[in-house]
CHARMM internal coordinates of N, CA and C (Angstrom, degrees):
IC EDIT
DIST 1 N 1 CA 1.4174
DIST 1 CA 1 C 1.5564
ANGL 1 N 1 CA 1 C 109.23
DIST 1 C 2 N 1.3009
ANGL 1 CA 1 C 2 N 117.00
DIHE 1 N 1 CA 1 C 2 N 135.82
DIST 2 N 2 CA 1.4618
ANGL 1 C 2 N 2 CA 120.09
DIHE 1 CA 1 C 2 N 2 CA 175.76
DIST 2 CA 2 C 1.4212
ANGL 2 N 2 CA 2 C 109.07
DIHE 1 C 2 N 2 CA 2 C -113.55
DIST 2 C 3 N 1.2680
ANGL 2 CA 2 C 3 N 120.06
DIHE 2 N 2 CA 2 C 3 N 134.50
DIST 3 N 3 CA 1.4490
ANGL 2 C 3 N 3 CA 128.46
DIHE 2 CA 2 C 3 N 3 CA 175.16
DIST 3 CA 3 C 1.5113
ANGL 3 N 3 CA 3 C 108.91
DIHE 2 C 3 N 3 CA 3 C -124.06
DIST 3 C 4 N 1.3075
ANGL 3 CA 3 C 4 N 115.01
DIHE 3 N 3 CA 3 C 4 N 130.17
DIST 4 N 4 CA 1.4253
ANGL 3 C 4 N 4 CA 119.73
DIHE 3 CA 3 C 4 N 4 CA -179.70
DIST 4 CA 4 C 1.5432
ANGL 4 N 4 CA 4 C 108.14
DIHE 3 C 4 N 4 CA 4 C -104.49
DIST 4 C 5 N 1.2836
ANGL 4 CA 4 C 5 N 117.28
DIHE 4 N 4 CA 4 C 5 N 130.59
DIST 5 N 5 CA 1.4137
ANGL 4 C 5 N 5 CA 122.13
DIHE 4 CA 4 C 5 N 5 CA -179.86
DIST 5 CA 5 C 1.4541
ANGL 5 N 5 CA 5 C 114.73
DIHE 4 C 5 N 5 CA 5 C -166.55
DIST 5 C 6 N 1.3149
ANGL 5 CA 5 C 6 N 119.71
DIHE 5 N 5 CA 5 C 6 N -167.60
DIST 6 N 6 CA 1.4389
ANGL 5 C 6 N 6 CA 126.24
DIHE 5 CA 5 C 6 N 6 CA 175.65
DIST 6 CA 6 C 1.5582
ANGL 6 N 6 CA 6 C 107.83
DIHE 5 C 6 N 6 CA 6 C -103.40
DIST 6 C 7 N 1.3053
ANGL 6 CA 6 C 7 N 115.73
DIHE 6 N 6 CA 6 C 7 N 114.47
DIST 7 N 7 CA 1.5002
ANGL 6 C 7 N 7 CA 118.61
DIHE 6 CA 6 C 7 N 7 CA -179.79
DIST 7 CA 7 C 1.4536
ANGL 7 N 7 CA 7 C 112.86
DIHE 6 C 7 N 7 CA 7 C -75.78
DIST 7 C 8 N 1.3644
ANGL 7 CA 7 C 8 N 114.02
DIHE 7 N 7 CA 7 C 8 N 150.97
DIST 8 N 8 CA 1.4884
ANGL 7 C 8 N 8 CA 119.96
DIHE 7 CA 7 C 8 N 8 CA 174.17
DIST 8 CA 8 C 1.5416
ANGL 8 N 8 CA 8 C 106.77
DIHE 7 C 8 N 8 CA 8 C -87.21
DIST 8 C 9 N 1.3406
ANGL 8 CA 8 C 9 N 116.41
DIHE 8 N 8 CA 8 C 9 N -32.61
DIST 9 N 9 CA 1.4323
ANGL 8 C 9 N 9 CA 124.99
DIHE 8 CA 8 C 9 N 9 CA -179.93
DIST 9 CA 9 C 1.4851
ANGL 9 N 9 CA 9 C 109.85
DIHE 8 C 9 N 9 CA 9 C -129.94
DIST 9 C 10 N 1.3496
ANGL 9 CA 9 C 10 N 119.11
DIHE 9 N 9 CA 9 C 10 N 121.80
DIST 10 N 10 CA 1.4032
ANGL 9 C 10 N 10 CA 123.54
DIHE 9 CA 9 C 10 N 10 CA -177.06
DIST 10 CA 10 C 1.4926
ANGL 10 N 10 CA 10 C 113.18
DIHE 9 C 10 N 10 CA 10 C -69.29
DIST 10 C 11 N 1.2857
ANGL 10 CA 10 C 11 N 118.76
DIHE 10 N 10 CA 10 C 11 N 146.56
DIST 11 N 11 CA 1.4384
ANGL 10 C 11 N 11 CA 124.34
DIHE 10 CA 10 C 11 N 11 CA 179.88
DIST 11 CA 11 C 1.4619
ANGL 11 N 11 CA 11 C 113.74
DIHE 10 C 11 N 11 CA 11 C 142.37
DIST 11 C 12 N 1.2822
ANGL 11 CA 11 C 12 N 115.11
DIHE 11 N 11 CA 11 C 12 N -170.57
DIST 12 N 12 CA 1.5368
ANGL 11 C 12 N 12 CA 120.90
DIHE 11 CA 11 C 12 N 12 CA 174.41
DIST 12 CA 12 C 1.5514
ANGL 12 N 12 CA 12 C 105.93
DIHE 11 C 12 N 12 CA 12 C -119.33
DIST 12 C 13 N 1.2602
ANGL 12 CA 12 C 13 N 110.64
DIHE 12 N 12 CA 12 C 13 N 151.16
DIST 13 N 13 CA 1.4935
ANGL 12 C 13 N 13 CA 116.16
DIHE 12 CA 12 C 13 N 13 CA 178.01
DIST 13 CA 13 C 1.4846
ANGL 13 N 13 CA 13 C 111.22
DIHE 12 C 13 N 13 CA 13 C -145.71
DIST 13 C 14 N 1.3014
ANGL 13 CA 13 C 14 N 115.11
DIHE 13 N 13 CA 13 C 14 N 148.00
DIST 14 N 14 CA 1.5656
ANGL 13 C 14 N 14 CA 123.00
DIHE 13 CA 13 C 14 N 14 CA 178.17
DIST 14 CA 14 C 1.5582
ANGL 14 N 14 CA 14 C 99.80
DIHE 13 C 14 N 14 CA 14 C -130.47
DIST 14 C 15 N 1.3587
ANGL 14 CA 14 C 15 N 114.76
DIHE 14 N 14 CA 14 C 15 N 126.63
DIST 15 N 15 CA 1.4299
ANGL 14 C 15 N 15 CA 117.62
DIHE 14 CA 14 C 15 N 15 CA 175.90
DIST 15 CA 15 C 1.5648
ANGL 15 N 15 CA 15 C 109.15
DIHE 14 C 15 N 15 CA 15 C 171.92
DIST 15 C 16 N 1.3224
ANGL 15 CA 15 C 16 N 109.84
DIHE 15 N 15 CA 15 C 16 N -174.19
DIST 16 N 16 CA 1.4314
ANGL 15 C 16 N 16 CA 116.96
DIHE 15 CA 15 C 16 N 16 CA 177.90
DIST 16 CA 16 C 1.5456
ANGL 16 N 16 CA 16 C 111.63
DIHE 15 C 16 N 16 CA 16 C -77.78
DIST 16 C 17 N 1.3332
ANGL 16 CA 16 C 17 N 115.67
DIHE 16 N 16 CA 16 C 17 N 135.29
DIST 17 N 17 CA 1.4430
ANGL 16 C 17 N 17 CA 121.06
DIHE 16 CA 16 C 17 N 17 CA 179.60
DIST 17 CA 17 C 1.5097
ANGL 17 N 17 CA 17 C 108.43
DIHE 16 C 17 N 17 CA 17 C -85.29
DIST 17 C 18 N 1.4123
ANGL 17 CA 17 C 18 N 115.47
DIHE 17 N 17 CA 17 C 18 N 144.99
DIST 18 N 18 CA 1.4503
ANGL 17 C 18 N 18 CA 120.78
DIHE 17 CA 17 C 18 N 18 CA 166.32
DIST 18 CA 18 C 1.5052
ANGL 18 N 18 CA 18 C 103.63
DIHE 17 C 18 N 18 CA 18 C -120.79
DIST 18 C 19 N 1.3192
ANGL 18 CA 18 C 19 N 119.60
DIHE 18 N 18 CA 18 C 19 N 104.16
DIST 19 N 19 CA 1.4434
ANGL 18 C 19 N 19 CA 126.00
DIHE 18 CA 18 C 19 N 19 CA -174.03
DIST 19 CA 19 C 1.5352
ANGL 19 N 19 CA 19 C 108.42
DIHE 18 C 19 N 19 CA 19 C -97.36
DIST 19 C 20 N 1.3072
ANGL 19 CA 19 C 20 N 113.42
DIHE 19 N 19 CA 19 C 20 N 126.08
DIST 20 N 20 CA 1.5317
ANGL 19 C 20 N 20 CA 121.55
DIHE 19 CA 19 C 20 N 20 CA 173.53
DIST 20 CA 20 C 1.4939
ANGL 20 N 20 CA 20 C 106.52
DIHE 19 C 20 N 20 CA 20 C -105.25
DIST 20 C 21 N 1.3425
ANGL 20 CA 20 C 21 N 118.31
DIHE 20 N 20 CA 20 C 21 N 134.01
DIST 21 N 21 CA 1.4272
ANGL 20 C 21 N 21 CA 120.83
DIHE 20 CA 20 C 21 N 21 CA -178.63
DIST 21 CA 21 C 1.5262
ANGL 21 N 21 CA 21 C 108.98
DIHE 20 C 21 N 21 CA 21 C -107.77
DIST 21 C 22 N 1.3500
ANGL 21 CA 21 C 22 N 115.48
DIHE 21 N 21 CA 21 C 22 N 35.43
DIST 22 N 22 CA 1.5025
ANGL 21 C 22 N 22 CA 121.03
DIHE 21 CA 21 C 22 N 22 CA 174.44
DIST 22 CA 22 C 1.5144
ANGL 22 N 22 CA 22 C 110.24
DIHE 21 C 22 N 22 CA 22 C -148.17
DIST 22 C 23 N 1.2917
ANGL 22 CA 22 C 23 N 116.54
DIHE 22 N 22 CA 22 C 23 N 159.19
DIST 23 N 23 CA 1.5501
ANGL 22 C 23 N 23 CA 117.58
DIHE 22 CA 22 C 23 N 23 CA 173.50
DIST 23 CA 23 C 1.5684
ANGL 23 N 23 CA 23 C 109.08
DIHE 22 C 23 N 23 CA 23 C -53.08
DIST 23 C 24 N 1.3691
ANGL 23 CA 23 C 24 N 111.89
DIHE 23 N 23 CA 23 C 24 N 145.98
DIST 24 N 24 CA 1.4429
ANGL 23 C 24 N 24 CA 115.52
DIHE 23 CA 23 C 24 N 24 CA -174.12
DIST 24 CA 24 C 1.5287
ANGL 24 N 24 CA 24 C 109.72
DIHE 23 C 24 N 24 CA 24 C -139.28
DIST 24 C 25 N 1.2144
ANGL 24 CA 24 C 25 N 116.82
DIHE 24 N 24 CA 24 C 25 N 146.00
DIST 25 N 25 CA 1.5071
ANGL 24 C 25 N 25 CA 126.99
DIHE 24 CA 24 C 25 N 25 CA 178.23
DIST 25 CA 25 C 1.5492
ANGL 25 N 25 CA 25 C 109.81
DIHE 24 C 25 N 25 CA 25 C -130.43
DIST 25 C 26 N 1.3399
ANGL 25 CA 25 C 26 N 115.08
DIHE 25 N 25 CA 25 C 26 N 131.75
DIST 26 N 26 CA 1.4639
ANGL 25 C 26 N 26 CA 116.68
DIHE 25 CA 25 C 26 N 26 CA 176.51
DIST 26 CA 26 C 1.4833
ANGL 26 N 26 CA 26 C 109.64
DIHE 25 C 26 N 26 CA 26 C -68.19
DIST 26 C 27 N 1.3978
ANGL 26 CA 26 C 27 N 117.86
DIHE 26 N 26 CA 26 C 27 N -31.96
DIST 27 N 27 CA 1.4167
ANGL 26 C 27 N 27 CA 122.34
DIHE 26 CA 26 C 27 N 27 CA -179.45
DIST 27 CA 27 C 1.5550
ANGL 27 N 27 CA 27 C 109.59
DIHE 26 C 27 N 27 CA 27 C -72.22
DIST 27 C 28 N 1.2844
ANGL 27 CA 27 C 28 N 120.11
DIHE 27 N 27 CA 27 C 28 N 102.66
DIST 28 N 28 CA 1.4733
ANGL 27 C 28 N 28 CA 122.91
DIHE 27 CA 27 C 28 N 28 CA -176.15
DIST 28 CA 28 C 1.4956
ANGL 28 N 28 CA 28 C 116.62
DIHE 27 C 28 N 28 CA 28 C 89.30
DIST 28 C 29 N 1.3441
ANGL 28 CA 28 C 29 N 114.26
DIHE 28 N 28 CA 28 C 29 N -11.82
DIST 29 N 29 CA 1.4628
ANGL 28 C 29 N 29 CA 115.90
DIHE 28 CA 28 C 29 N 29 CA 176.03
DIST 29 CA 29 C 1.4397
ANGL 29 N 29 CA 29 C 118.75
DIHE 28 C 29 N 29 CA 29 C -96.41
DIST 29 C 30 N 1.3624
ANGL 29 CA 29 C 30 N 114.27
DIHE 29 N 29 CA 29 C 30 N -7.93
DIST 30 N 30 CA 1.4822
ANGL 29 C 30 N 30 CA 121.65
DIHE 29 CA 29 C 30 N 30 CA 177.22
DIST 30 CA 30 C 1.4558
ANGL 30 N 30 CA 30 C 109.93
DIHE 29 C 30 N 30 CA 30 C -148.71
DIST 30 C 31 N 1.3241
ANGL 30 CA 30 C 31 N 119.46
DIHE 30 N 30 CA 30 C 31 N 138.38
DIST 31 N 31 CA 1.4246
ANGL 30 C 31 N 31 CA 124.89
DIHE 30 CA 30 C 31 N 31 CA 179.38
DIST 31 CA 31 C 1.5885
ANGL 31 N 31 CA 31 C 106.89
DIHE 30 C 31 N 31 CA 31 C -73.13
DIST 31 C 32 N 1.2898
ANGL 31 CA 31 C 32 N 119.95
DIHE 31 N 31 CA 31 C 32 N 117.10
DIST 32 N 32 CA 1.4665
ANGL 31 C 32 N 32 CA 118.88
DIHE 31 CA 31 C 32 N 32 CA -172.45
DIST 32 CA 32 C 1.6088
ANGL 32 N 32 CA 32 C 113.11
DIHE 31 C 32 N 32 CA 32 C -69.50
DIST 32 C 33 N 1.3973
ANGL 32 CA 32 C 33 N 111.37
DIHE 32 N 32 CA 32 C 33 N -21.26
DIST 33 N 33 CA 1.5156
ANGL 32 C 33 N 33 CA 114.99
DIHE 32 CA 32 C 33 N 33 CA 178.44
DIST 33 CA 33 C 1.5337
ANGL 33 N 33 CA 33 C 113.64
DIHE 32 C 33 N 33 CA 33 C -78.15
DIST 33 C 34 N 1.4014
ANGL 33 CA 33 C 34 N 114.19
DIHE 33 N 33 CA 33 C 34 N -36.31
DIST 34 N 34 CA 1.4357
ANGL 33 C 34 N 34 CA 118.56
DIHE 33 CA 33 C 34 N 34 CA -172.20
DIST 34 CA 34 C 1.4761
ANGL 34 N 34 CA 34 C 113.99
DIHE 33 C 34 N 34 CA 34 C -108.43
DIST 34 C 35 N 1.3365
ANGL 34 CA 34 C 35 N 118.48
DIHE 34 N 34 CA 34 C 35 N -20.62
DIST 35 N 35 CA 1.5215
ANGL 34 C 35 N 35 CA 122.28
DIHE 34 CA 34 C 35 N 35 CA -177.95
DIST 35 CA 35 C 1.5107
ANGL 35 N 35 CA 35 C 107.26
DIHE 34 C 35 N 35 CA 35 C 79.29
DIST 35 C 36 N 1.3197
ANGL 35 CA 35 C 36 N 122.10
DIHE 35 N 35 CA 35 C 36 N 16.32
DIST 36 N 36 CA 1.4266
ANGL 35 C 36 N 36 CA 120.62
DIHE 35 CA 35 C 36 N 36 CA -179.59
DIST 36 CA 36 C 1.5176
ANGL 36 N 36 CA 36 C 113.01
DIHE 35 C 36 N 36 CA 36 C -94.40
DIST 36 C 37 N 1.2878
ANGL 36 CA 36 C 37 N 121.37
DIHE 36 N 36 CA 36 C 37 N 135.25
DIST 37 N 37 CA 1.4124
ANGL 36 C 37 N 37 CA 125.84
DIHE 36 CA 36 C 37 N 37 CA 178.13
DIST 37 CA 37 C 1.5818
ANGL 37 N 37 CA 37 C 110.89
DIHE 36 C 37 N 37 CA 37 C -61.40
DIST 37 C 38 N 1.2873
ANGL 37 CA 37 C 38 N 116.79
DIHE 37 N 37 CA 37 C 38 N 134.07
DIST 38 N 38 CA 1.4890
ANGL 37 C 38 N 38 CA 121.20
DIHE 37 CA 37 C 38 N 38 CA -177.02
DIST 38 CA 38 C 1.5708
ANGL 38 N 38 CA 38 C 107.04
DIHE 37 C 38 N 38 CA 38 C -113.74
DIST 38 C 39 N 1.3580
ANGL 38 CA 38 C 39 N 119.05
DIHE 38 N 38 CA 38 C 39 N -27.46
DIST 39 N 39 CA 1.4173
ANGL 38 C 39 N 39 CA 121.52
DIHE 38 CA 38 C 39 N 39 CA 178.11
DIST 39 CA 39 C 1.5460
ANGL 39 N 39 CA 39 C 108.73
DIHE 38 C 39 N 39 CA 39 C -134.20
DIST 39 C 40 N 1.2304
ANGL 39 CA 39 C 40 N 119.91
DIHE 39 N 39 CA 39 C 40 N 108.97
DIST 40 N 40 CA 1.5128
ANGL 39 C 40 N 40 CA 123.97
DIHE 39 CA 39 C 40 N 40 CA 175.57
DIST 40 CA 40 C 1.4884
ANGL 40 N 40 CA 40 C 105.76
DIHE 39 C 40 N 40 CA 40 C -175.48
DIST 40 C 41 N 1.2608
ANGL 40 CA 40 C 41 N 117.12
DIHE 40 N 40 CA 40 C 41 N 104.62
DIST 41 N 41 CA 1.4641
ANGL 40 C 41 N 41 CA 124.80
DIHE 40 CA 40 C 41 N 41 CA -176.21
DIST 41 CA 41 C 1.4734
ANGL 41 N 41 CA 41 C 114.00
DIHE 40 C 41 N 41 CA 41 C -39.30
DIST 41 C 42 N 1.3139
ANGL 41 CA 41 C 42 N 117.75
DIHE 41 N 41 CA 41 C 42 N 109.44
DIST 42 N 42 CA 1.4872
ANGL 41 C 42 N 42 CA 122.14
DIHE 41 CA 41 C 42 N 42 CA 179.61
DIST 42 CA 42 C 1.4688
ANGL 42 N 42 CA 42 C 114.44
DIHE 41 C 42 N 42 CA 42 C 80.15
DIST 42 C 43 N 1.3856
ANGL 42 CA 42 C 43 N 121.78
DIHE 42 N 42 CA 42 C 43 N -5.20
DIST 43 N 43 CA 1.4326
ANGL 42 C 43 N 43 CA 124.39
DIHE 42 CA 42 C 43 N 43 CA -178.27
DIST 43 CA 43 C 1.4242
ANGL 43 N 43 CA 43 C 117.26
DIHE 42 C 43 N 43 CA 43 C -112.13
DIST 43 C 44 N 1.4616
ANGL 43 CA 43 C 44 N 113.75
DIHE 43 N 43 CA 43 C 44 N 0.60
DIST 44 N 44 CA 1.4111
ANGL 43 C 44 N 44 CA 119.20
DIHE 43 CA 43 C 44 N 44 CA -176.57
DIST 44 CA 44 C 1.5478
ANGL 44 N 44 CA 44 C 109.95
DIHE 43 C 44 N 44 CA 44 C -57.34
DIST 44 C 45 N 1.3724
ANGL 44 CA 44 C 45 N 114.09
DIHE 44 N 44 CA 44 C 45 N 143.93
DIST 45 N 45 CA 1.4795
ANGL 44 C 45 N 45 CA 117.59
DIHE 44 CA 44 C 45 N 45 CA 178.82
DIST 45 CA 45 C 1.5334
ANGL 45 N 45 CA 45 C 111.55
DIHE 44 C 45 N 45 CA 45 C 89.49
DIST 45 C 46 N 1.2557
ANGL 45 CA 45 C 46 N 121.99
DIHE 45 N 45 CA 45 C 46 N -10.12
DIST 46 N 46 CA 1.4782
ANGL 45 C 46 N 46 CA 123.42
DIHE 45 CA 45 C 46 N 46 CA 177.33
DIST 46 CA 46 C 1.5303
ANGL 46 N 46 CA 46 C 108.68
DIHE 45 C 46 N 46 CA 46 C -83.38
DIST 46 C 47 N 1.2972
ANGL 46 CA 46 C 47 N 117.28
DIHE 46 N 46 CA 46 C 47 N 144.10
DIST 47 N 47 CA 1.4929
ANGL 46 C 47 N 47 CA 120.42
DIHE 46 CA 46 C 47 N 47 CA 176.75
DIST 47 CA 47 C 1.4976
ANGL 47 N 47 CA 47 C 110.15
DIHE 46 C 47 N 47 CA 47 C -93.06
DIST 47 C 48 N 1.3877
ANGL 47 CA 47 C 48 N 113.86
DIHE 47 N 47 CA 47 C 48 N 148.49
DIST 48 N 48 CA 1.3866
ANGL 47 C 48 N 48 CA 120.00
DIHE 47 CA 47 C 48 N 48 CA 179.15
DIST 48 CA 48 C 1.5514
ANGL 48 N 48 CA 48 C 108.45
DIHE 47 C 48 N 48 CA 48 C -96.35
DIST 48 C 49 N 1.3425
ANGL 48 CA 48 C 49 N 117.29
DIHE 48 N 48 CA 48 C 49 N -4.50
DIST 49 N 49 CA 1.3827
ANGL 48 C 49 N 49 CA 120.99
DIHE 48 CA 48 C 49 N 49 CA -176.79
DIST 49 CA 49 C 1.5608
ANGL 49 N 49 CA 49 C 112.41
DIHE 48 C 49 N 49 CA 49 C -61.90
DIST 49 C 50 N 1.3118
ANGL 49 CA 49 C 50 N 114.22
DIHE 49 N 49 CA 49 C 50 N 130.71
DIST 50 N 50 CA 1.5234
ANGL 49 C 50 N 50 CA 116.71
DIHE 49 CA 49 C 50 N 50 CA 179.67
DIST 50 CA 50 C 1.5230
ANGL 50 N 50 CA 50 C 111.29
DIHE 49 C 50 N 50 CA 50 C 70.92
DIST 50 C 51 N 1.3090
ANGL 50 CA 50 C 51 N 125.26
DIHE 50 N 50 CA 50 C 51 N 9.22
DIST 51 N 51 CA 1.3881
ANGL 50 C 51 N 51 CA 127.07
DIHE 50 CA 50 C 51 N 51 CA -179.60
DIST 51 CA 51 C 1.5165
ANGL 51 N 51 CA 51 C 115.12
DIHE 50 C 51 N 51 CA 51 C -110.75
DIST 51 C 52 N 1.2250
ANGL 51 CA 51 C 52 N 119.93
DIHE 51 N 51 CA 51 C 52 N 160.35
DIST 52 N 52 CA 1.4974
ANGL 51 C 52 N 52 CA 121.32
DIHE 51 CA 51 C 52 N 52 CA 174.68
DIST 52 CA 52 C 1.5529
ANGL 52 N 52 CA 52 C 104.13
DIHE 51 C 52 N 52 CA 52 C -100.41
DIST 52 C 53 N 1.2709
ANGL 52 CA 52 C 53 N 116.37
DIHE 52 N 52 CA 52 C 53 N 110.94
DIST 53 N 53 CA 1.4943
ANGL 52 C 53 N 53 CA 122.24
DIHE 52 CA 52 C 53 N 53 CA -173.83
DIST 53 CA 53 C 1.5298
ANGL 53 N 53 CA 53 C 105.57
DIHE 52 C 53 N 53 CA 53 C -90.37
DIST 53 C 54 N 1.3967
ANGL 53 CA 53 C 54 N 113.93
DIHE 53 N 53 CA 53 C 54 N 123.89
DIST 54 N 54 CA 1.5146
ANGL 53 C 54 N 54 CA 120.76
DIHE 53 CA 53 C 54 N 54 CA -178.94
DIST 54 CA 54 C 1.5720
ANGL 54 N 54 CA 54 C 105.43
DIHE 53 C 54 N 54 CA 54 C -123.73
DIST 54 C 55 N 1.3229
ANGL 54 CA 54 C 55 N 113.66
DIHE 54 N 54 CA 54 C 55 N 125.94
DIST 55 N 55 CA 1.5083
ANGL 54 C 55 N 55 CA 118.57
DIHE 54 CA 54 C 55 N 55 CA 173.14
DIST 55 CA 55 C 1.4499
ANGL 55 N 55 CA 55 C 107.13
DIHE 54 C 55 N 55 CA 55 C -141.96
DIST 55 C 56 N 1.3365
ANGL 55 CA 55 C 56 N 114.26
DIHE 55 N 55 CA 55 C 56 N 146.17
DIST 56 N 56 CA 1.4808
ANGL 55 C 56 N 56 CA 123.20
DIHE 55 CA 55 C 56 N 56 CA -171.60
DIST 56 CA 56 C 1.5239
ANGL 56 N 56 CA 56 C 114.47
DIHE 55 C 56 N 56 CA 56 C -68.53
DIST 56 C 57 N 1.3643
ANGL 56 CA 56 C 57 N 113.33
DIHE 56 N 56 CA 56 C 57 N -29.95
DIST 57 N 57 CA 1.4737
ANGL 56 C 57 N 57 CA 114.71
DIHE 56 CA 56 C 57 N 57 CA 177.19
DIST 57 CA 57 C 1.5698
ANGL 57 N 57 CA 57 C 105.64
DIHE 56 C 57 N 57 CA 57 C -165.20
DIST 57 C 58 N 1.3241
ANGL 57 CA 57 C 58 N 111.86
DIHE 57 N 57 CA 57 C 58 N 157.20
DIST 58 N 58 CA 1.4751
ANGL 57 C 58 N 58 CA 120.90
DIHE 57 CA 57 C 58 N 58 CA 178.30
DIST 58 CA 58 C 1.5717
ANGL 58 N 58 CA 58 C 108.38
DIHE 57 C 58 N 58 CA 58 C -92.44
DIST 58 C 59 N 1.3277
ANGL 58 CA 58 C 59 N 109.29
DIHE 58 N 58 CA 58 C 59 N 160.36
DIST 59 N 59 CA 1.5333
ANGL 58 C 59 N 59 CA 114.07
DIHE 58 CA 58 C 59 N 59 CA 175.66
DIST 59 CA 59 C 1.5156
ANGL 59 N 59 CA 59 C 105.32
DIHE 58 C 59 N 59 CA 59 C -136.53
DIST 59 C 60 N 1.3116
ANGL 59 CA 59 C 60 N 116.51
DIHE 59 N 59 CA 59 C 60 N 152.39
DIST 60 N 60 CA 1.4398
ANGL 59 C 60 N 60 CA 122.07
DIHE 59 CA 59 C 60 N 60 CA 172.63
DIST 60 CA 60 C 1.5741
ANGL 60 N 60 CA 60 C 113.16
DIHE 59 C 60 N 60 CA 60 C 63.43
DIST 60 C 61 N 1.2755
ANGL 60 CA 60 C 61 N 111.50
DIHE 60 N 60 CA 60 C 61 N -137.46
DIST 61 N 61 CA 1.5898
ANGL 60 C 61 N 61 CA 118.87
DIHE 60 CA 60 C 61 N 61 CA -173.62
DIST 61 CA 61 C 1.4969
ANGL 61 N 61 CA 61 C 108.29
DIHE 60 C 61 N 61 CA 61 C -62.68
DIST 61 C 62 N 1.3809
ANGL 61 CA 61 C 62 N 113.58
DIHE 61 N 61 CA 61 C 62 N 155.88
DIST 62 N 62 CA 1.5005
ANGL 61 C 62 N 62 CA 123.10
DIHE 61 CA 61 C 62 N 62 CA 170.01
DIST 62 CA 62 C 1.4837
ANGL 62 N 62 CA 62 C 111.80
DIHE 61 C 62 N 62 CA 62 C -111.60
DIST 62 C 63 N 1.2804
ANGL 62 CA 62 C 63 N 116.41
DIHE 62 N 62 CA 62 C 63 N 40.77
DIST 63 N 63 CA 1.4780
ANGL 62 C 63 N 63 CA 119.32
DIHE 62 CA 62 C 63 N 63 CA 179.76
DIST 63 CA 63 C 1.6003
ANGL 63 N 63 CA 63 C 112.21
DIHE 62 C 63 N 63 CA 63 C -69.52
DIST 63 C 64 N 1.2982
ANGL 63 CA 63 C 64 N 118.23
DIHE 63 N 63 CA 63 C 64 N -12.43
DIST 64 N 64 CA 1.5008
ANGL 63 C 64 N 64 CA 120.31
DIHE 63 CA 63 C 64 N 64 CA -178.24
DIST 64 CA 64 C 1.5346
ANGL 64 N 64 CA 64 C 109.49
DIHE 63 C 64 N 64 CA 64 C -67.12
END
COOR INIT
IC SEED 1 N 1 CA 1 C
IC BUILD
């Protein structure tokens, strides 16, 4: 699968996608100690560790 977008971190990656279909913010959206999503409709409790996180737009803070 190819997805075109604006990367947060340059490079190439191969791995499992974690696709969010809503605006996302790292501030409050993921626990910084565990890497577990805290706010993502139907995806709460999933870890972003070792995953390729894809979201259509950010919201709020840019602390990520």
